[in-house]
Structure formats: structure tokens, C-alpha cells
NURO-724037 format. One record per residue: x, y, z of N, C-alpha, C, O in turn; residue in three letters. Coordinates in pm, whole numbers, plus 32768, in hexadecimal, padded with zeros to 4 digits. Layout:
<nodes>
XYZXYZXYZXYZALA
...
</nodes>
This chain:
<nodes>
9302AD827DE092C5AD2E7D7A922DAD337D8391E7AD1B7D20ASN
91FAAD537DFD916AAD557E0E912AADD77DE190B1ADDC7DCEARG
917DAE467DCE9147AEC87DA69142AED47D0E9198AEA47CC4LEU
90D9AF177CE790D4AF377C58912AAFB07C3D915DAFEE7C9BSER
913CAFD27BC19190B0467B9E9155B0C57BD5919EB1187C0CVAL
90D4B0D77BC99095B1537BFA909CB15B7C9190B2B1C67CCASER
9088B0E77CD4908FB0E97D65911DB1067D969131B14A7DFAALA
917DB0D07D4C920AB0EB7D71922AB1807D62926CB1BA7DB8TYR
91FDB1BC7CF49219B24B7CDD91D8B2A07D4B9211B3027D79GLU
915EB2787D739119B2C37DDC9163B2B97E639172B31A7EADHIS
9191B23D7E7E91DCB2297EFA925EB2787EF89287B2B07F5EALA
92A0B27D7E85931FB2C77E7A9308B35D7E8D9357B3A17ECEASP
929DB38E7E55927CB41E7E64925FB43F7EF6928CB4A57F2BTHR
9212B3E57F3891F4B3F97FC69273B3F8801A9282B4498075THR
92CEB39D7FFB934CB3958043939DB416803593D4B4478098LEU
93A4B44D7FBD93F0B4C97FA693B1B53F7FF293F7B5948029GLN
932CB5417FF592E6B5AD803D9302B5A680D3931FB60A8114THR
92F9B52981089313B516819693A5B53581B993C1B56C8224LEU
9402B512815F9490B530817894A7B5C8817D94F0B5FA81D2SER
9468B60F811E9476B6A1811C943DB6DF819C9476B73B81D6ALA
93CAB6AA81C7938DB6DD824293E5B6C082BB93F3B7128315ARG
9422B64682BA947BB621832894F2B68183309518B6AB839DARG
952CB6A382BD959FB6FF82BA9575B78B82ED95BFB7CC8336GLU
94FCB7B582C494CCB83882F294B8B839838A94DBB89983CDALA
947FB7CD83BD946BB7C4844D94F0B7BB849894FDB7EE8507LEU
9553B779845795D7B77184969616B7FC84A19653B81F8506GLN
9608B8498437963EB8D2843995F7B92684A49637B97384ECARG
9573B91684AE9528B95F85149555B93785A0955DB98A85FAGLU
9572B8B585B195A4B88586329628B8C78655963DB8F286C7LEU
9684B8CE85F39706B90F860C96F3B9A386329736B9D7868BTYR
9696B9E485EB967EBA7286089647BA8486969674BADC86E0ARG
95E7BA3386BB95ADBA3D87409612BA1C87AD9612BA5A8817LEU
9669B9B8879296D2B99A87F39730BA108805975CBA2D8875GLU
974FBA55879697A3BACD879F9761BB3B87F197A2BB7B8844GLY
96E0BB5087D99699BBB688289692BB9088BB969CBBE48914GLU
9681BB0B88D3967DBADD895D9700BAF889A59702BB218A19LEU
9770BAE0895E97F3BAFD89999803BB9189B69835BBB88A20GLY
97D7BBE4895797DFBC75896C9784BC9F89DF97A8BCF88A2DALA
9710BC6289EB96B3BC838A5796EEBC5F8ADE96D5BCA48B41SER
973CBBF58AE3977CBBD08B6197DDBC3C8B8F97E3BC5D8C05ALA
982ABC738B2F9887BCE18B509838BD5B8B7D985CBD9B8BE0VAL
97CDBD7C8B36977CBDEF8B5A973ABDDC8BE19724BE3E8C29ASN
9719BD648C0496DCBD498C87973DBD698CF89717BDA18D5ESER
97BDBD448CE39821BD678D479830BDFE8D53983ABE368DC1GLU
9833BE3F8CE0983EBED18CE297C4BF108D2597D0BF6F8D72MET
974DBED88D0696D3BF0C8D4196D4BEFB8DD996A9BF548E22LEU
9705BE8A8E07970CBE748E979768BEDA8ED99749BF0E8F44ALA
97DBBEF78E979836BF5B8ECC97F8BFE58ED09809C0308F30GLY
97ADC0078E65976BC0898E6096FFC0948ECB96EAC0FE8F06LEU
96BAC0268EE39653C0298F4B9691C0408FD59659C0889027GLU
9704C0028FEE9748C019906E9776C0AA907A9769C0E890E4GLU
97ADC0DF900C97DAC16B900E9764C1C99021976FC22D9069GLU
96F2C1A98FE0967CC1FC8FF0964CC1FB90819627C26390B7LEU
964CC18690BF9622C17D914A967CC1D091A4964DC21591FFALA
9700C1CA918A975FC21891D99748C2AE91C8974BC2FA9228SER
9730C2D8914A9719C36691309696C396916D968BC4099198GLU
9633C33D917095B3C36291AF95C5C37992459589C3D5927DGLN
9618C32692859635C33A9312967DC3BE9327965DC40A9382VAL
96DFC3DA92CF972BC45792D896CFC4CF92C096DAC5349304ARG
9674C4C3925E9616C52E924295BCC54992B995A1C5BD92DBLEU
958DC4DE92FA9538C4EF936F9583C53693DF954BC58A9425ALA
9605C51393F09656C55394579669C5E79438965FC63B9492ARG
9685C60793BA9697C69393939614C6E093A09614C75693C3LEU
95A6C69E93839525C6E0938F9508C703942194D6C76F943FGLU
9528C6A5947B9516C6C3950A956EC73695359545C78C9583ARG
95EAC73795019644C7A595239610C82994EC9615C890952FARG
95DEC825946F95A9C89F94339533C8D594839527C94D949AARG
94DCC87B94AE9469C8A594FD9496C8E29582945EC94595B0ASN
94FDC8A495BE9530C8DB963B956BC96696299553C9BF9679GLY
95BAC97795BD95F5C9FA95A1958ACA61957F9593CAD695A5LEU
9523CA33953894B6CA8F9516946FCABF95949450CB3695A2GLU
9456CA6295F19417CA8B966F9471CAE896BE9442CB4896FBARG
94F5CACB96BD9552CB2297059556CBAD96C89557CC119710ALA
9557CBB29642955ACC3495FF94DCCC83961E94E3CCFB963AARG
9469CC41961793ECCC85963693EACCB496C793B7CD2096E7ASN
9423CC6197209428CC8997AD947FCD0497C1945ACD60980AGLY
94F4CD039781954ECD77978C950ECDF397509516CE609788VAL
94CDCDE296DC948CCE54969C941DCE8D96F4940FCF079702ARG
93CECE34972F9363CE639788939DCEA898049367CF0C9833ASP
940CCE719837944ACEAE98AD9482CF38988B9474CF9698D9ALA
94C1CF43981594F7CFC597EC9486D02A97DC9491D09C980AVAL
941ACFFF979993A9D05B9786936ED086980B934FD0FC981FTHR
935ED02698679328D04898EA9384D0A799359356D1069976ALA
9407D08E992D9467D0E599719465D17199379463D1D49981THR
9466D17898B19463D1FC987193E3D247989393E4D2C098A8LEU
9374D1FD989A92F6D23D98BD92FAD276994A92C5D2E29963THR
9338D22D99A5933FD25A9A309397D2D59A42937AD32C9A94GLN
9404D2DC99F59463D3499A0B944DD3BE99AD9491D42499B7VAL
93ECD3B1994F93DBD41A98EB93BFD4A2992B93FCD5059904THR
9364D4A6998B9340D52699C893B7D5669A0F93D4D5DC99FBALA
93FCD5169A629470D54B9AA994DED5719A489523D5D69A5AALA
94EFD51F99E09557D53B997C953AD5BC99329593D60D9919PHE
94BAD5CF990F9492D64898C594AFD6C4991994E3D72798E6ARG
948CD6BE999894A3D73199F19537D74E9A019561D7C299FFTHR
9588D6E49A109616D6F79A22965AD73299A896AFD78999B4GLY
9634D70199319671D73698B7964ED7C898A596A3D8199880VAL
95D0D7EB98BD95A7D87798B095F6D8D0990F961ED93F98EASER
960DD8A099899656D8EE99ED96E3D90D99BD9716D97B99D4LYS
9723D8AE997A97ACD8C3994C97B1D90C98C6980AD95E98AEHIS
9750D8EF986E9759D92197E6973ED9B797DD977FD9FD978FLEU
96DFD9EA982B96BDDA7798209735DAD3983B974FDB2C97EASER
977FDAC198A897F4DB1898BB9864DAFC985798AFDB579834PRO
9870DA81982998D8DA6397C598C1DAB097449920DADF9705MET
9841DABC971B981FDAFD969D97F4DB8D96B097B7DBCA9658THR
9814DBC4972697EEDC4F97469757DC649736972CDCCE9708ASN
9708DBFF975C9678DC0B975B9635DBEF96D695BBDBF496CEGLY
9681DBD1966D9644DBBB95EB95EADB3F95EE957ADB4295BCARG
961CDAD4962895CCDA59963695B4DA4396CB9611DA2E9718TYR
9535DA4796F19517DA40977F94B5D9D297A39488D9C99815ASN
9493D97D9743943AD90E97609463D895970B9487D8A49696GLN
945ED82097479484D7A597039418D73D971A93E6D72E9789VAL
93F6D6F696B1939DD68396BC93EBD60696989435D6039636ASP
93D9D5A096E89418D51E96CD93ACD4BF969B934DD4A496E3ALA
93BBD48E96229358D43595E69395D3AC95CD940BD39F95ACGLN
9343D34595DE9370D2BC95C79332D28A954692B7D2849539ILE
9386D26694E69358D230946793A7D1B194489422D1B39440GLU
935ED1449438939ED0C394199408D09D94809472D068945EASN
93EAD0BB94FF9447D097956994BFD0F29574951CD0D495C0GLY
94C1D162952B9532D1C095309501D2469564948ED26D954FGLU
955CD28B95A9953CD30D95E49568D37B958495DCD381955CLEU
950CD3D395609529D4449508950AD4C5955294A6D4CF959AHIS
9561D52895409551D5A895839518D60F95219548D61D94B0LEU
94B0D655954D9473D6C295019487D7429553946AD74495CBMET
94B8D7AB951494D2D827955C9478D89595269452D89594B1VAL
9456D8F4957F9401D966955D9453D9E6956D94A5D9F395C8TYR
943ADA4495149474DAC99524941DDB16958893B6DAE495B6THR
9448DB8E95A89401DBDB96109371DBFA95E9931CDC099641THR
9353DC05956792C9DC2295419270DBA5954891F5DBAF9548ASP
92AFDB2D954F9268DAAD955F9202DA9494F0919CDA539507ARG
921CDAC8947A91BDDAB4940E91C1DA2493DA915AD9EC93B4ARG
9234D9E993D8923DD96093A692B8D91C93E29318D95D940BARG
92B1D89893E59322D8499417937BD82293A2934BD8099333ALA
93FED81C93BB9460D7F8935594B1D783938894DDD78293FBVAL
94C3D72093349515D6AE935F95A5D6DB937295DBD7279322ARG
95E2D6AB93DC9669D6D793FD96CCD6B6938C9726D705936FALA
96BBD642934C971CD61A92E5970DD66792639758D64F9204ASP
96ABD6C5925C969DD71891E496E0D7A091F396E2D7EE9195SER
9715D7BD92699753D83F928397E8D83C9262981DD7D59238LEU
9829D8AB927498B8D8B492559908D85992B198D9D830931BSER
9982D83A928599D4D7DF92D399F2D817935E99EFD7CE93C2ARG
9A0DD89993659A2CD8D693E799B2D8D1944499BFD8B594BBALA
993BD8ED940C98C2D8E7945F98A5D858948B987ED84294FETHR
98BAD7F8943298ABD76B94589908D74894CB98E1D706952BGLN
9985D77694C199E5D75C952D99B3D79495B299C0D754961AASP
997AD80E95AC9945D849962798D0D7F7965E98C8D7E096D7GLN
9877D7CC96069802D7809632982CD6FC967197FCD6D696DBILE
9887D6B5962E98AED63296619907D63E96DD9908D5E49731TYR
9951D6AC96E8999AD6C397649937D6DB97D79949D6A69845LEU
98D0D72B97BC9868D74298219824D6BE98469804D6A898BBALA
980ED66897E397CFD5E697FE9829D591985797FAD54F98B4ALA
98AAD592983A9908D542988C990DD577991C9911D52A997CARG
990ED5FA99299912D63399AF9891D61399FA9893D5FC9A73MET
9821D61299B297A2D5EE99F197A4D55D9A1F9775D53E9A8CSER
97DCD50399CB97E8D47899F39845D4699A6A9830D4149AC1LEU
98ADD4BB9A6E9908D4B89AE198BDD4D79B6198CDD4929BC5LEU
986BD53F9B5E981CD5629BD597B8D4F59BF897A1D4D79C6DASP
977DD4B99B919714D4559BA7974DD3D49BE09713D3969C39LEU
97C1D3AA9BAB97FAD3299BD29849D3339C54983DD2DE9CACILE
989BD39C9C5E98F7D3A69CD098B5D3DE9D4D98E5D3C99DBDCYS
9847D4279D3B9800D4619DAD985FD4B99DFE988FD51E9DCBASP
987AD4959E7B98CED4EA9ED09963D4CD9EC099B6D5169EF6ALA
9985D4639E799A13D4439E669A52D4A59E049A0ED4E09DB0ARG
9AD5D4B69E129B1CD5199DC19B97D4D99D809C07D4ED9DAFGLN
9B83D48E9D179BF6D4509CD49C45D4B99C869C0DD5209C60PRO
9CC5D4A39C6F9D12D5019C1D9CDFD5009B8E9CB6D4989B5APRO
9CE1D5739B4F9CB3D5809AC49D2DD58F9A6A9D7CD5EC9A7BLEU
9D3DD5369A0A9DACD53A99AC9D75D56399249D25D51B98E9LEU
9D9FD5D798F29D6DD60E98749DDFD614980F9E45D6549827LEU
9DCCD5D2979F9E32D5D097369E0ED63796CC9DD6D6169664ASP
9E2ED6B596E89E17D727968E9D8ED71F964B9D87D71995D0ASP
9D20D71F96979C9CD712965A9C68D79396199BFDD79395DDPRO
9CB4D80096249C85D88195F29CCFD8AB95729CD8D9229554PHE
9D04D84B952A9D57D86D94B79D09D8B494499D42D90093FCILE
9C84D89A94429C31D8DA93DB9BF0D95C940A9BA4D99993C0ASN
9C0ED98794869BCDD9FE94BD9C17DA7C94919C91DA7D9482TYR
9BC9DAE6947D9C08DB6A946C9C26DBA194F89C0ADB60955CASP
9C5EDC1A94FD9C87DC51957E9C14DC6295DF9C22DC449656GLY
9BA0DC9195AD9B2EDCA996069AF7DC26963E9AD9DC1C96B5ALA
9AEADBC195E79AB8DB3F96159B18DB03967C9AEDDACE96E2ARG
9B99DB0C965E9BFBDAD196B89BF7DB1597409BFADAD297A7MET
9BEFDB9997429BF0DBE397C09B76DBC098159B82DBA6988CTHR
9AFEDBBF97D69A84DBA298229A84DB1398559A57DAF998C5SER
9AB6DAB698049AB3DA29982D9B17DA0E989C9AF4D9CD98FFTHR
9B91DA3E988E9BF7DA2798F49BD0DA6D99769BE7DA3799E3VAL
9B96DAE4996B9B69DB2B99E39AFCDADB9A2B9AFCDAD19AA5THR
9A9FDAA299DC9A35DA519A189A6FD9D99A619A4AD9BC9AD3LEU
9ACBD9939A209B07D91F9A609B51D9469AE09B47D9029B46LEU
9B98D9B39ADA9BE5D9DE9B4F9B89DA059BC29BA7D9E89C36ARG
9B18DA469BA29ABEDA749C0C9A65DA049C429A54D9F89CBBASP
9A2DD9B29BE899CFD94B9C139A15D8D29C5099DBD88A9CA2MET
9A91D8BB9C299AD8D8459C599B58D86F9CA29BC2D8349C90TYR
9B4BD8D69CF39BBFD9099D3B9BF4D8A59DA19C69D8AB9DC7SER
9B9ED8489DCD9BC9D7E49E2F9C08D76A9DEC9C3CD7129E30GLU
9C02D7649D689C3CD6F39D1F9CCCD7119CF69CF2D7859CE5TYR
9D18D6A99CE69D9CD6B99CA89D89D6A89C129D62D63D9BE4GLN
9DA6D7119BC79D96D70E9B359E1FD7159AF59E6BD7739B0BILE
9E3ED6B09AA49EBED6AC9A5D9EA0D6B999C99E5CD665998EVAL
9ED4D725998D9EBDD74198FF9F3ED72C98B19FA1D77098C8LEU
9F3BD6CE98559FB0D6B497FF9FA0D704977E9F39D6FB973CPHE
A005D751975B9FFDD7A496E4A08AD7C496B1A0EDD7B596F9THR
A08FD7EF9635A111D81595FCA118D8AC95E4A175D8DB95A1CYS
A0B8D8F89618A0B7D9899609A0B5D9C99694A09DD98696F8VAL
A0CEDA4C9698A0D7DA909719A05FDAEB9735A066DB3D9791ASP
9FF3DADE96EA9F84DB3C96FD9F32DB1E977C9EDDDB6F97A2ARG
9F4BDAAB97BC9F04DA8C98389F55DAB298B39F23DAA59924TYR
9FCEDAE198A1A025DAFB99149FE9DB5E99769FFBDB5099EFASP
9FA0DBC299439F69DC2A999B9EFFDBF399F99EE2DC2F9A60ALA
9EC3DB8099D69E59DB479A289E8EDADD9A899E46DAB29AE3PHE
9F09DAB49A779F3DDA429AC39F78DA6F9B499FB1DADC9B54ALA
9F68DA1A9BAD9FAADA319C2DA03BDA049C27A08FDA359C73ALA
A058D9A99BCEA0E0D9769BC2A0F4D9499B32A0A0D9049AF9ASN
A165D9729AF7A186D94D9A6EA204D8F89A70A26AD9219AA6VAL
A1FBD8829A35A26DD8289A2EA294D819999BA246D7E89949VAL
A30DD844997CA33DD83998F2A394D7BC98E7A3F9D7AF992CTHR
A36DD7639892A3B6D6E59880A422D6F69817A413D74597BALEU
A48ED6AC9828A4FAD6B197C6A4CAD6799740A474D621973BALA
A502D6B096D5A4DDD6839650A512D5F99631A559D5BE9682GLY
A4F0D5C495BDA51DD53D9595A5B2D53E9572A5D8D55194FEPRO
A606D52995D8A696D53195C4A6C8D4CB955FA71FD4E9950EALA
A691D4539563A6BED3EA9508A6A2D4119479A6F6D3FF9421VAL
A62BD4479460A607D47093D9A661D4E293ACA68AD4E49338ALA
A682D5409405A6D7D5B093E0A763D57E93BDA79ED5AD935CALA
A798D521940BA81CD4EC93EDA81ED4A19369A87FD4A7931EGLU
A7B1D458934CA7AAD41092CEA7A5D46F925AA7E1D45591F1SER
A75CD4DF926BA753D5439200A7DCD58491E8A805D5999176THR
A822D5A49256A8A5D5E19249A908D5819206A959D5AB91B4ALA
A900D5029229A95AD4A191ECA93ED4929158A999D4829107ALA
A8BDD4989134A899D48990A8A8C8D4FF9055A8EFD4F08FE1ALA
A8C4D5779093A8F0D5EE9049A988D5F2903EA9BFD64F9002SER
</nodes>
């Protein structure tokens, strides 16, 4: 009763504006409460991830220590191998040359042992010594001769005065008659005090052997073949 018409209309307009603002703020409150609830879930997840991260960091540190240890061990082994190869290179070179020249009927009479990236490579010279050739670039039969000479040189270097039995599983399969004769003769003459056992399925070595033992064939396989036929 105390308000005029214009004052009442103004008050009513203000009331509607404030009501609309109240509803907007109420909606914002609901939205923020929803985000707060979602943030609570994410906080739990974040805490779990932080624990997992801490565990993985411990595991990573342990693996890193192991990797460093293995790296030091590998470097130590590599240095030891290089040092060993360096020490035996001269003796090894002399020994291989001693065996290789008669094996190849004098064609290759000098060998160089080179160390590259921690590996031992053999270089051989022909009688004219014009250039060195890597052993792995030669024919298969010549490679077999070179590596057999290398093994025999290692045998002399490692065993010294000891004489272990030598077991050869047909190492001359790629040799022609001349290579085979010179190599077997060398082994027989240079290692006459050794017991040499040569396993083979051919009879071309019989003339060089002090004793030939012929083993029975695969009887079971033969019986199976006969039964199948």
C-alpha cells in the first residue's frame, strides 16, 4: 500500500532479475559440485599413479645399476680379449705359418694376425709377398687349410708339452687329392707322438693310418628300409 505503481513495477523487475541470477548461480553450483566429485575420483587415480611411478623409478634405478655393471663387465672382457690376442699374436703368427706352408705346398708361407674391433683376422701372403689377402676371401678348401693350421698353432700354444688326443671329424672334405695328401702327411709327421682319431665315411685316408676301424652300418635304419619295401 505504501508503494506507488512505478515503484512496485521497479521492485518486481528487480525481483525477477535477482531470481534469474539466483537460478544461474544454482546451476553453476551444481556444475562445480559435479566437477569436484570427478576431481575426487581423479585424485585417487593420481595417487595410485604416483605410487606406481615411484615403484617404476626404483625398478629403473636397479636396472640402470645392472646395466652399468654389465657394461663394465663387457668392457673388461673386451679389454682382456684384446690384451690376450695382442700377447699371442706373434707366437700365433709364427705357428700358423709353420703349419700352413707345408699344407699348401709352399704357396702361402706367411700369415699376419690382425685385431679389428676385438676380433682376430688372418691375412695370408703368397710366396712373392706382394700383398696380403684376407683368409675369408679365398677358396673354401684354402680357408679350411688356413683355419686348420690356426687350430694346430693354438694347440701348440695352449697345450705346450702336453699331448692330448686329437679328434678330427673329416675336416678335409673340401680338399683335392694333393691338398689331402700334404695335410695328412704333415699331421702324421709333426704330431707323431699324438693319438689322432679321424672320423670319416671314405677310405682315402686308410693308407696313412696305423689302424683302421670299420664301424657297422646303421642296422636299425636298414631294417626299417627293408620293412618299408
